[in-house]
C-alpha positions as CSV (number, residue, x, y, z in Angstrom):
1,M,-115.9,69.8,28.4
2,A,-112.0,69.4,28.0
3,S,-110.2,72.9,27.1
4,K,-107.9,72.7,23.4
5,A,-104.0,72.3,24.1
6,R,-102.7,75.6,23.2
7,E,-100.8,75.8,20.0
8,P,-97.5,77.7,19.4
9,P,-97.5,80.8,17.3
10,K,-97.1,79.6,13.6
11,T,-92.9,80.8,12.6
12,S,-92.5,83.4,10.0
13,L,-90.9,81.5,7.0
14,S,-89.6,85.0,6.1
15,A,-87.5,84.9,9.7
16,I,-86.4,81.1,8.8
17,A,-85.2,82.7,5.6
18,L,-83.1,85.4,7.2
19,T,-82.0,83.8,9.8
20,R,-80.5,81.2,7.6
21,V,-78.8,83.6,5.6
22,A,-77.4,85.3,8.4
23,S,-75.8,81.7,9.7
24,I,-74.4,80.9,6.6
25,L,-72.3,84.9,6.9
26,V,-71.4,83.6,10.1
27,L,-70.0,80.6,9.0
28,L,-68.5,82.1,6.2
29,G,-66.9,84.7,8.4
30,L,-65.6,81.9,10.7
31,S,-64.2,79.8,8.2
32,L,-62.3,83.4,6.6
33,V,-60.8,83.8,10.4
34,A,-59.3,80.2,10.4
35,Y,-57.9,80.9,6.9
36,G,-56.5,84.2,8.2
37,Y,-55.1,82.7,11.2
38,K,-53.5,79.8,9.7
39,R,-51.5,82.2,7.4
40,A,-50.9,84.5,10.6
41,L,-48.7,81.3,12.1
42,E,-46.8,80.2,8.8
43,P,-44.1,82.9,9.9
44,L,-44.1,81.4,12.9
45,Y,-44.4,77.7,13.0
46,G,-44.4,76.9,8.9
47,T,-47.3,75.3,7.2
48,A,-47.2,72.0,8.4
49,A,-46.9,72.2,12.4
50,P,-50.0,74.5,12.4
51,N,-52.4,72.3,10.1
52,L,-51.5,69.1,11.9
53,H,-54.4,69.0,15.0
54,L,-56.2,72.3,13.9
55,P,-58.9,70.2,12.1
56,K,-59.3,68.8,15.7
57,I,-59.6,71.9,17.5
58,V,-62.2,73.5,15.0
59,W,-64.4,70.5,15.9
60,A,-63.5,71.1,19.4
61,S,-64.8,74.4,19.1
62,C,-67.9,73.7,17.3
63,I,-69.0,71.0,20.1
64,L,-68.5,73.9,22.5
65,G,-70.3,76.2,20.8
66,S,-73.4,74.0,19.9
67,F,-73.8,73.0,23.6
68,A,-73.2,75.7,25.4
69,P,-76.0,77.9,27.0
70,S,-77.8,80.2,24.8
71,V,-76.0,83.3,24.4
72,P,-78.0,86.6,23.0
73,I,-77.0,87.6,19.8
74,P,-76.2,91.0,20.2
75,R,-74.0,90.6,23.6
76,A,-72.1,87.5,21.3
77,A,-71.3,89.8,18.3
78,L,-69.9,92.3,20.9
79,G,-67.8,89.6,21.8
80,L,-66.7,88.3,18.4
81,G,-65.8,91.8,17.8
82,L,-63.5,92.5,20.5
83,L,-61.8,89.0,20.1
84,L,-61.3,89.9,16.3
85,Y,-60.1,93.4,17.5
86,A,-57.4,91.7,19.4
87,L,-56.0,88.7,16.8
88,P,-53.4,90.2,15.1
89,H,-51.7,90.8,18.5
90,S,-53.1,87.5,20.1
91,S,-52.2,85.1,17.5
92,Y,-48.6,86.5,17.2
93,W,-47.9,86.9,21.0
94,V,-48.9,83.4,21.8
95,A,-47.4,82.1,18.6
96,V,-44.0,84.0,19.8
97,Y,-44.4,82.7,23.4
98,T,-45.3,78.8,22.4
99,A,-42.7,78.5,19.5
100,R,-39.9,79.6,22.1
101,Q,-40.6,76.3,24.0
102,G,-39.3,74.7,21.1
103,D,-42.2,72.1,20.6
104,P,-43.8,72.4,16.8
105,V,-46.3,69.8,17.8
106,W,-47.8,71.0,20.9
107,G,-47.1,74.9,20.6
108,P,-49.6,75.1,17.6
109,V,-51.8,73.1,20.2
110,A,-51.9,75.5,22.9
111,T,-51.9,78.7,20.8
112,H,-55.0,77.3,18.7
113,L,-56.9,76.5,22.4
114,I,-56.3,80.3,23.4
115,V,-56.4,82.0,20.5
116,L,-58.9,80.7,18.1
117,L,-60.9,78.4,19.9
118,P,-63.1,81.2,21.8
119,I,-63.6,82.7,18.2
120,L,-65.0,79.2,16.8
121,A,-67.1,78.7,19.6
122,L,-68.9,82.0,20.2
123,G,-69.4,82.2,16.3
124,V,-70.8,78.5,16.6
125,A,-73.4,79.4,19.7
126,V,-74.4,82.5,17.4
127,V,-75.3,80.3,14.7
128,K,-77.1,78.0,16.9
129,A,-78.9,81.2,18.3
130,L,-79.8,82.2,14.9
131,Q,-81.2,78.9,14.2
132,E,-83.7,78.4,17.5
133,A,-84.5,82.5,17.1
134,P,-87.8,82.4,14.7
135,Y,-89.3,79.4,17.1
136,S,-91.0,79.3,20.1
137,K,-89.4,77.0,23.0
138,D,-92.1,74.3,22.7
139,D,-91.5,74.4,18.8
140,P,-91.1,70.5,18.1
141,S,-89.8,71.8,14.8
142,A,-87.5,73.8,15.9
143,P,-83.3,72.7,15.0
144,Q,-81.5,70.9,17.3
145,S,-78.2,71.7,18.7
146,A,-76.6,68.3,17.7
147,M,-77.3,69.0,14.2
148,T,-75.6,72.6,14.5
149,M,-72.2,71.0,15.7
150,P,-71.3,68.8,12.5
151,V,-72.7,71.4,9.9
152,C,-70.6,74.1,11.4
153,A,-67.4,72.3,11.9
154,T,-67.7,70.7,8.2
155,A,-68.3,74.4,6.7
156,V,-65.4,76.0,8.8
157,N,-62.9,73.0,7.8
158,A,-64.1,72.9,3.8
159,L,-64.4,76.7,3.2
160,Q,-61.3,77.5,3.9
161,G,-60.0,76.4,0.6
162,L,-62.6,79.3,-1.1
163,W,-60.7,82.0,-0.1
164,P,-57.2,81.5,-1.8
165,A,-58.7,81.6,-5.1
166,L,-60.7,84.8,-5.1
167,P,-57.8,87.8,-6.5
168,Y,-57.6,90.0,-3.3
169,L,-57.7,87.9,-0.1
170,P,-54.6,86.0,-1.0
171,T,-52.3,89.2,-1.0
172,A,-54.4,91.2,1.7
173,P,-52.7,91.1,5.2
174,E,-54.2,88.7,7.9
175,S,-54.5,92.0,10.3
176,L,-56.9,93.5,8.0
177,I,-59.0,90.6,7.4
178,F,-59.2,90.2,11.3
179,L,-59.9,93.9,11.9
180,Q,-62.1,94.1,8.9
181,L,-64.6,91.4,10.3
182,G,-64.2,92.4,13.7
183,T,-65.8,96.1,12.4
184,A,-68.8,94.2,11.0
185,C,-69.1,92.5,14.1
186,V,-69.6,95.6,16.4
187,S,-71.4,97.3,13.4
188,L,-74.5,94.5,14.1
189,W,-74.2,95.1,17.8
190,A,-74.4,98.9,17.1
191,I,-77.2,98.8,15.2
192,E,-79.2,96.1,16.7
193,P,-81.7,98.1,18.9
194,Y,-83.1,99.4,15.3
195,L,-83.3,95.7,13.4
196,P,-86.4,94.0,13.3
197,S,-87.0,90.8,15.7
198,V,-87.4,87.5,14.0
199,R,-88.6,85.9,17.4
200,P,-91.9,84.9,17.2
201,P,-94.4,87.2,19.4
202,P,-95.0,86.0,22.8
203,V,-98.2,83.7,23.5
204,V,-100.9,85.9,25.5
205,V,-102.9,83.3,27.5
206,K,-106.1,85.4,28.5
207,V,-107.8,84.4,31.7
208,P,-112.0,84.3,31.3
209,E,-113.7,86.4,33.4
210,P,-116.2,85.3,35.5
211,T,-119.6,84.8,34.4
212,P,-122.5,85.8,36.5
213,A,-124.7,83.1,38.0
214,P,-127.6,82.4,36.1
215,S,-131.1,83.7,37.0
216,P,-133.6,81.1,38.1
217,P,-135.6,80.6,34.8
218,A,-138.8,81.9,34.6
219,K,-142.0,79.8,34.8
220,G,-143.5,78.9,31.5
221,K,-145.3,76.6,29.4
222,K,-143.6,73.2,30.2
223,G,-141.3,72.0,27.4
224,K,-140.5,75.7,26.2
225,K,-137.4,77.6,27.0
226,N,-137.7,81.0,28.3
227,A,-138.0,83.5,25.3
228,S,-135.7,85.7,27.4
229,E,-132.8,83.1,26.9
230,K,-130.4,83.8,23.5
231,V,-127.1,82.3,22.6
232,V,-124.9,84.8,22.5
233,P,-121.7,83.7,19.9
234,T,-117.8,84.2,21.6
235,V,-115.9,86.9,19.5
236,T,-112.3,86.5,19.2
237,P,-110.5,89.5,18.9
238,P,-107.9,89.5,16.4
239,P,-104.0,89.3,17.7
240,P,-102.7,92.8,18.3
241,P,-100.2,94.0,15.5
242,P,-96.3,93.2,16.5
243,A,-95.0,95.8,18.9
244,R,-91.9,97.8,17.6
245,K,-88.7,97.7,19.6
246,E,-88.4,99.8,22.9
247,E,-85.3,102.1,22.1
248,R,-83.4,100.8,25.0
249,P,-81.1,103.6,27.2
250,G,-77.4,103.6,25.1
251,S,-78.6,103.0,21.5
252,K,-78.2,106.4,20.5
253,L,-74.8,105.9,21.7
254,R,-73.8,102.6,19.8
255,I,-74.5,105.0,16.7
256,L,-72.0,107.5,18.2
257,L,-69.5,104.8,18.1
258,L,-69.4,103.5,14.3
259,P,-67.1,106.6,13.3
260,L,-64.6,105.5,15.9
261,F,-63.6,101.9,15.0
262,P,-62.3,102.6,11.2
263,L,-59.9,104.7,13.5
264,L,-59.1,102.4,16.2
265,T,-58.2,100.0,13.0
266,S,-55.9,102.0,11.5
267,T,-54.0,103.0,14.8
268,I,-54.0,101.2,18.0
269,L,-55.4,97.8,16.8
270,R,-53.1,97.4,13.7
271,G,-50.7,94.0,14.4
272,P,-47.2,94.3,15.9
273,T,-45.7,93.0,12.4
274,L,-44.0,94.8,9.9
275,P,-46.2,96.6,7.3
276,K,-46.4,94.9,3.8
277,P,-45.0,96.0,1.1
278,L,-42.0,97.5,3.3
279,L,-41.5,100.7,2.1
280,E,-38.2,101.5,4.0
281,P,-35.9,99.5,5.4
282,Y,-36.5,98.4,9.8
283,T,-33.9,98.1,12.3
284,H,-34.7,96.3,15.3
285,P,-34.2,98.8,18.2
286,S,-33.0,95.8,20.7
287,V,-30.8,93.3,18.5
288,P,-28.4,93.7,15.5
289,L,-31.0,93.0,12.7
290,R,-32.4,94.8,9.8
291,I,-35.1,94.0,7.5
292,L,-34.3,95.0,4.1
293,S,-37.7,93.9,2.3
294,S,-41.2,92.3,3.7
295,A,-43.9,91.3,1.4
296,I,-46.7,88.7,1.4
297,S,-46.5,86.4,-1.5
298,T,-49.7,84.4,-3.3
299,Y,-47.4,81.2,-3.1
300,S,-44.7,81.7,-0.4
301,G,-47.1,83.5,2.3
302,V,-44.4,86.0,3.8
303,V,-41.0,86.6,1.8
304,V,-38.5,88.9,4.2
305,V,-35.1,89.5,3.0
306,G,-32.9,90.3,6.4
307,Q,-29.6,91.3,7.4
308,T,-28.1,90.8,10.8
309,L,-25.5,94.0,11.9
310,G,-21.8,93.7,13.5
311,S,-22.4,93.0,17.3
312,S,-20.6,92.1,20.5
313,D,-23.3,90.0,21.9
314,E,-22.2,85.8,21.5
315,E,-25.7,84.9,20.9
316,F,-25.5,87.2,17.6
317,Q,-21.8,87.5,16.8
318,K,-21.3,84.0,15.0
319,M,-24.2,85.3,12.8
320,A,-23.0,89.2,12.1
321,N,-23.1,90.3,8.3
322,L,-25.3,87.5,7.0
323,R,-28.2,88.6,4.5
324,Y,-30.9,85.7,4.0
325,L,-34.0,85.6,2.2
326,R,-36.6,83.5,4.1
327,A,-40.1,82.3,2.8
328,G,-42.8,81.6,5.5
329,H,-40.5,79.4,8.6
330,S,-37.8,78.6,5.6
331,L,-34.6,80.1,4.6
332,L,-34.5,79.9,0.8
333,G,-30.5,81.2,0.8
334,G,-28.4,83.6,2.1
335,V,-24.9,85.1,1.7
336,W,-22.3,87.1,3.5
337,V,-21.9,90.6,3.2
338,G,-19.9,93.4,4.5
339,P,-16.6,92.7,6.3
340,R,-17.4,88.7,5.6
341,A,-17.8,89.1,1.8
342,L,-14.7,87.6,1.3
343,G,-13.1,86.2,-2.2
344,V,-9.9,84.7,-3.3
345,D,-9.9,87.8,-5.5
346,A,-11.8,90.5,-6.8
347,S,-14.1,88.5,-9.1
348,G,-15.5,86.8,-5.9
349,I,-17.1,89.6,-4.8
350,L,-20.6,90.3,-6.5
351,K,-22.7,93.7,-5.9
352,D,-26.8,93.9,-5.1
353,E,-28.9,96.8,-6.5
354,A,-28.1,99.3,-4.1
355,G,-23.7,98.3,-5.0
356,D,-23.3,96.5,-1.4
357,D,-20.6,93.8,-1.2
358,L,-22.1,90.1,-1.7
359,G,-19.8,87.3,-0.5
360,D,-20.4,83.3,-0.5
361,S,-23.4,81.4,-0.1
362,I,-24.2,80.2,3.6
363,Y,-25.5,76.9,2.0
364,S,-22.8,74.9,0.6
365,A,-26.1,72.9,-1.6
366,F,-26.3,76.0,-4.3
367,V,-22.7,75.4,-4.7
368,L,-22.9,71.9,-4.9
369,Q,-25.6,72.3,-7.5
370,E,-23.0,74.0,-9.9
371,A,-20.8,70.7,-10.1
372,A,-23.3,69.8,-13.0
373,R,-21.4,71.7,-15.0
374,L,-18.3,69.6,-14.3
375,A,-20.2,66.4,-15.2
376,V,-19.0,64.5,-18.2
377,N,-21.1,61.1,-19.1
378,T,-19.4,60.8,-23.0
379,P,-15.7,61.5,-24.1
380,G,-15.5,64.5,-26.3
381,H,-18.5,65.7,-25.3
382,G,-18.6,69.8,-25.1
383,A,-19.2,72.0,-22.3
384,P,-22.6,72.8,-21.4
385,N,-24.2,75.9,-23.5
386,N,-27.2,76.8,-21.5
387,A,-29.5,76.1,-18.2
388,L,-32.8,75.9,-16.7
389,I,-33.3,76.9,-13.3
390,I,-36.7,75.4,-11.7
391,G,-37.0,76.8,-8.2
392,L,-34.9,80.2,-8.0
393,G,-34.1,81.0,-4.2
394,A,-31.7,83.5,-3.9
395,G,-30.3,83.0,-7.5
396,I,-26.9,81.5,-6.4
397,S,-26.7,79.1,-9.4
398,A,-28.3,80.9,-12.0
399,T,-25.9,83.9,-11.1
400,S,-23.0,81.6,-11.4
401,F,-24.3,79.9,-14.6
402,A,-24.9,83.6,-16.4
403,R,-21.4,84.7,-14.7
404,H,-20.0,81.3,-16.9
405,G,-21.8,82.8,-20.0
406,L,-24.2,79.8,-19.6
407,D,-27.7,81.3,-21.3
408,T,-30.2,80.6,-18.3
409,T,-33.6,80.0,-18.2
410,I,-35.2,80.9,-15.2
411,V,-38.6,79.1,-14.2
412,E,-40.2,80.9,-10.9
413,I,-43.4,80.9,-9.7
414,D,-43.2,83.5,-7.1
415,E,-42.5,87.0,-8.6
416,V,-41.5,87.9,-5.3
417,V,-39.2,85.8,-4.6
418,Y,-37.7,86.6,-8.1
419,D,-37.4,90.5,-7.4
420,A,-35.7,89.4,-3.8
421,A,-33.1,88.0,-5.5
422,H,-32.5,90.6,-8.4
423,R,-32.6,93.3,-6.0
424,F,-30.9,92.1,-2.7
425,F,-28.9,89.0,-4.3
426,G,-26.9,90.2,-7.3
427,L,-29.2,88.0,-9.6
428,P,-28.5,89.4,-13.3
429,T,-31.4,90.5,-15.6
430,P,-32.0,87.3,-17.5
431,G,-32.4,87.6,-21.4
432,P,-35.3,88.0,-23.8
433,D,-37.6,84.8,-23.2
434,R,-35.7,83.6,-20.3
435,L,-37.7,84.6,-17.2
436,F,-41.0,82.4,-16.8
437,I,-43.2,83.7,-13.6
438,Q,-45.1,80.1,-13.5
439,D,-45.5,76.9,-12.0
440,A,-43.1,75.2,-13.5
441,R,-45.4,71.9,-14.2
442,T,-47.0,73.7,-16.8
443,W,-44.0,75.3,-18.3
444,V,-42.0,71.9,-18.9
445,R,-45.3,70.1,-20.3
446,N,-46.4,73.3,-22.9
447,R,-42.6,73.0,-23.8
448,S,-42.5,69.3,-24.4
449,L,-45.8,69.4,-26.3
450,T,-44.1,72.1,-28.3
451,L,-41.0,70.3,-29.0
452,T,-42.7,67.2,-29.6
453,E,-45.3,68.7,-32.5
454,S,-42.0,70.6,-34.0
455,S,-40.1,67.2,-34.6
456,T,-43.0,65.7,-35.7
457,T,-44.2,68.1,-38.4
458,T,-40.7,68.9,-39.6
459,A,-38.9,66.8,-42.1
460,P,-36.4,64.3,-40.8
461,G,-33.1,66.2,-42.0
462,E,-34.2,69.2,-40.5
463,A,-35.6,67.8,-37.0
464,A,-32.4,67.8,-35.3
465,E,-30.9,71.0,-36.2
466,L,-33.9,72.9,-35.4
467,A,-35.0,71.2,-31.9
468,S,-31.4,71.4,-30.5
469,P,-31.3,75.3,-29.8
470,E,-34.4,74.0,-27.4
471,L,-32.7,71.4,-25.4
472,F,-31.0,72.2,-21.9
473,D,-27.6,70.8,-21.0
474,I,-28.1,71.8,-17.6
475,V,-31.4,71.5,-15.6
476,I,-31.1,72.5,-11.6
477,H,-34.4,71.3,-10.1
478,D,-34.7,73.2,-6.6
479,C,-38.3,73.5,-5.1
480,F,-37.6,72.9,-1.5
481,S,-39.0,75.2,1.3
482,G,-40.9,75.3,4.2
483,G,-40.1,71.8,5.1
484,G,-41.1,70.1,1.7
485,V,-41.5,70.2,-2.3
486,P,-44.4,70.4,-4.8
487,S,-45.5,67.0,-4.9
488,H,-46.5,67.3,-8.4
489,L,-43.2,68.1,-9.4
490,Y,-41.5,64.7,-8.3
491,T,-43.7,62.3,-10.3
492,E,-42.5,59.6,-13.2
493,E,-45.2,62.2,-15.6
494,F,-43.2,65.0,-14.3
495,W,-39.4,63.5,-14.9
496,R,-41.0,62.5,-18.2
497,D,-41.8,65.9,-19.9
498,L,-39.0,67.1,-18.5
499,K,-36.7,64.7,-20.0
500,N,-38.0,65.5,-23.4
501,I,-36.7,69.0,-23.2
502,V,-32.7,68.3,-21.9
503,S,-30.1,67.3,-24.4
504,P,-28.8,63.5,-24.7
505,H,-26.2,64.0,-22.4
506,G,-27.5,66.8,-20.3
507,I,-27.4,66.8,-16.6
508,V,-30.5,67.3,-14.1
509,A,-29.5,68.4,-10.9
510,V,-32.3,68.0,-8.2
511,N,-32.3,69.3,-4.9
512,F,-33.7,67.0,-1.6
513,A,-33.5,68.3,2.1
514,G,-34.6,65.6,4.1
515,I,-33.9,61.8,5.3
516,L,-33.2,59.3,2.8
517,E,-34.2,56.5,5.1
518,S,-37.8,58.0,5.4
519,P,-40.8,57.2,3.0
520,S,-40.6,60.9,1.2
521,G,-36.4,60.2,0.4
522,K,-37.4,56.5,-0.8
523,G,-39.9,58.0,-3.1
524,V,-37.9,60.7,-4.6
525,V,-34.6,58.1,-5.2
526,S,-36.9,55.1,-6.3
527,T,-38.8,57.3,-8.5
528,L,-35.3,59.3,-10.0
529,Q,-33.8,56.0,-10.7
530,A,-36.6,54.6,-12.6
531,S,-36.8,57.7,-14.6
532,F,-33.0,58.3,-15.4
533,P,-30.7,55.4,-16.3
534,Q,-27.7,57.3,-14.4
535,C,-27.9,58.6,-10.6
536,R,-25.2,60.0,-8.4
537,A,-26.3,61.6,-5.2
538,F,-23.9,63.9,-3.3
539,Y,-25.1,65.8,0.4
540,D,-23.9,69.4,1.3
541,S,-22.6,69.2,4.6
542,L,-19.4,70.7,5.2
543,E,-18.2,68.0,7.6
544,T,-18.2,64.2,6.9
545,S,-21.3,62.6,8.0
546,H,-21.4,59.1,9.3
547,N,-25.5,58.6,9.0
548,T,-26.0,59.6,5.8
549,T,-29.4,57.6,5.5
550,S,-30.7,58.6,8.8
551,E,-29.6,62.3,9.4
552,F,-31.3,65.4,7.9
553,L,-29.3,66.3,5.3
554,N,-29.5,68.6,2.0
555,W,-28.6,66.3,-1.0
556,V,-28.5,66.9,-5.0
557,F,-29.1,64.1,-7.3
558,F,-26.9,64.5,-10.4
559,C,-29.2,62.3,-13.0
560,T,-28.7,62.2,-17.0
561,L,-30.4,60.7,-19.7
562,S,-27.2,59.1,-21.2
563,P,-26.4,55.0,-20.8
564,E,-22.8,56.2,-19.9
565,P,-21.6,56.9,-15.9
566,I,-21.6,60.4,-14.7
567,E,-17.8,61.5,-14.2
568,F,-16.7,64.5,-13.2
569,R,-13.7,66.5,-14.6
570,Q,-10.9,68.2,-12.2
571,P,-12.2,71.7,-11.9
572,V,-9.8,74.6,-12.7
573,D,-9.4,78.3,-11.1
574,A,-12.2,79.8,-13.6
575,D,-15.1,77.0,-12.1
576,Y,-14.5,78.6,-8.5
577,L,-15.3,82.3,-9.7
578,G,-13.2,83.8,-6.9
579,S,-15.4,81.7,-4.2
580,Y,-13.3,80.2,-1.3
581,L,-16.6,78.0,-0.9
582,R,-16.7,76.9,-4.3
583,R,-13.2,75.8,-3.9
584,H,-13.7,73.7,-1.2
585,V,-17.1,71.9,-2.2
586,F,-15.3,71.0,-5.9
587,A,-12.5,69.4,-4.0
588,H,-14.4,67.5,-1.6
589,L,-16.4,66.2,-3.7
590,P,-15.7,62.6,-3.9
591,Q,-16.1,62.5,0.2
592,R,-19.5,63.7,0.3
593,E,-21.0,60.8,-2.5
594,L,-23.6,57.8,-1.2
595,D,-24.3,54.9,-3.4
596,L,-27.9,55.2,-3.7
597,S,-28.2,51.4,-3.5
598,R,-28.1,51.3,-0.1
599,V,-31.6,53.2,-0.2
600,T,-33.1,51.5,-2.7
601,D,-32.1,48.0,-1.9
602,A,-32.9,48.5,1.8
603,I,-37.0,48.7,0.2
604,P,-38.6,45.2,-0.1
605,E,-39.4,44.0,-3.5
606,A,-42.9,44.0,-2.6
607,E,-43.4,47.4,-1.3
608,R,-41.2,48.9,-4.3
609,E,-44.1,49.8,-6.6
610,R,-45.2,51.7,-3.6
611,Y,-42.7,54.5,-3.6
612,L,-42.3,55.2,-7.3
613,L,-44.7,58.8,-7.6
614,K,-47.2,58.9,-9.9
615,D,-49.9,61.8,-10.7
616,A,-52.7,58.9,-9.6
617,A,-50.8,58.0,-6.8
618,N,-48.7,60.3,-5.1
619,P,-48.3,60.3,-1.2
620,L,-45.2,62.6,-1.6
621,G,-47.3,65.6,0.2
622,D,-48.6,63.6,3.0
623,W,-45.1,62.0,3.6
624,Q,-43.1,65.8,3.7
625,A,-46.3,67.1,6.0
626,K,-44.9,64.7,8.8
627,E,-41.2,65.4,8.4
628,A,-41.5,69.1,8.5
629,I,-41.5,68.7,12.1
630,G,-38.0,68.0,12.1
631,H,-36.8,70.9,9.5
632,W,-38.8,73.4,12.3
633,K,-36.3,72.6,14.7
634,I,-33.4,72.6,12.4
635,M,-34.4,75.9,11.1
636,R,-34.6,77.2,14.7
637,G,-31.3,76.4,15.5
638,V,-30.1,78.1,12.0
639,L,-31.4,81.6,13.5
640,P,-31.9,83.2,17.1
641,D,-35.8,83.2,17.6
642,V,-36.3,87.0,17.4
643,Y,-35.2,86.6,13.3
644,W,-37.9,84.7,12.8
645,E,-40.4,86.7,14.9
646,T,-39.3,90.0,13.0
647,Y,-41.1,90.3,9.6
């Protein structure tokens, strides 16, 4: 008679549910690691360069983890914990080394492969092991490795967008995130011997006992069986209860190590970067640099105020006595301080909150924006009375307008940037209802709606009188940072809302850093010219450029609602505010102009619609992400590597 095939033991539904929940937690942890890792690289590489090939590295990690040999879960948890404990140091030092090689494309890739790939691959291997744990080896219902890989890759890439929405994480230091996750992994390894097992019990195959040879049948009557022959039923003994885990040597020692982990994370495992917020200024031990402030911003990443000191070293001498404001891997502005805080007279010297002297801006673009005060497009039109600043930076233009007596309204999304400009760059305190810490798109839209509603609900004879105080004579639009601009602030719809709050003869000065021949340059220029009747463009280089449309330059576009051409009056001494830089920029304004028809005429008629930026179709962010690589190289040429590495 044929024997029955041995069936695998039934899988426990509770074990399956437990391992599924554990797998989800691991994937959430891996996505949190990837989110924190990207943030850790921003001060050294910006945002565009690390993201360029990161999704591919995530897929490679998931492929490696899915098809690698199975790993014991306790040992993998310990390995993950140790890698996470090392992550604050490994992510910083590897990125420092690769960034110094000067390649913003392959430098991040090398960093990803060395630092992130081992963590993600091991984490995915843990997910695979958890999926297989409740099943026996020959169970056909066990999940396949090929199914684990796409699920993990999709989850790690997609779930990174979840974390900025949480209230605490965007301002938490990356090193704290890494160390807390590492402690969770190592703690699981420590208590693992005392956790119930989810693996199915082993199949015990009993060898049947040999049966004695049958005795010869007794003689009896023909056709009748021996009465002594009885059928004995076979009784299968019940399966033994699941055995408890045997306590392995060293299990108690693991528990004793648990109190040690918080001590390590708060001492030797802390990252090499400065604490945030920085409680007191930090002076670099080997280079002439002092960090005055370092803080984490929800919007700008790491915001740092640094000041270079006097030095006899030629490498640092030309940058001595410079105070700069940086966000991530981008300079938002800077001024000369100390012995280099010079002016035509005393009026050219400002004071910061501590009373230190502040001189001219290191960038002429911010002074170029101030030429909006000199713009006239209608004879007899009076001097401007107020100004709107969208995007503050170091506050150079806002401070200048306030000194000229203009009622200046500031809209800045990042409170950390405003605090830095106010404390370290001489920005005066705005008047009542003159400071708005919020997204400019929302603020402009609400102000436009308010003005429109007030004009429609007011008697016709009173409308102009009531609405005119709310209109701005000058708008400075400067939102460039990190190699790009917020694309939603450059669409036709945004310009339409902005025009509703600008006076009929007002001037809108728009800052743009990039190459005008690039897709992003064509998009910005085309949309501005489609939105405003008149626009003129000037670049901020102190030297005349011979390749204005193909060179990376800082541009300021002056636009107006008036159909009359924009003209600039001759500056007077009062316009300079005692500044040598303002005198130079205003005097050479005509030599820095570009005829915008050189940009728009080069666009074929069939492609012009493609470059009009709209809310529904706005590729500006994608265009600038590719061009931000060039901006990274420019920033590395402005300041020495060690200045970027100290934050």
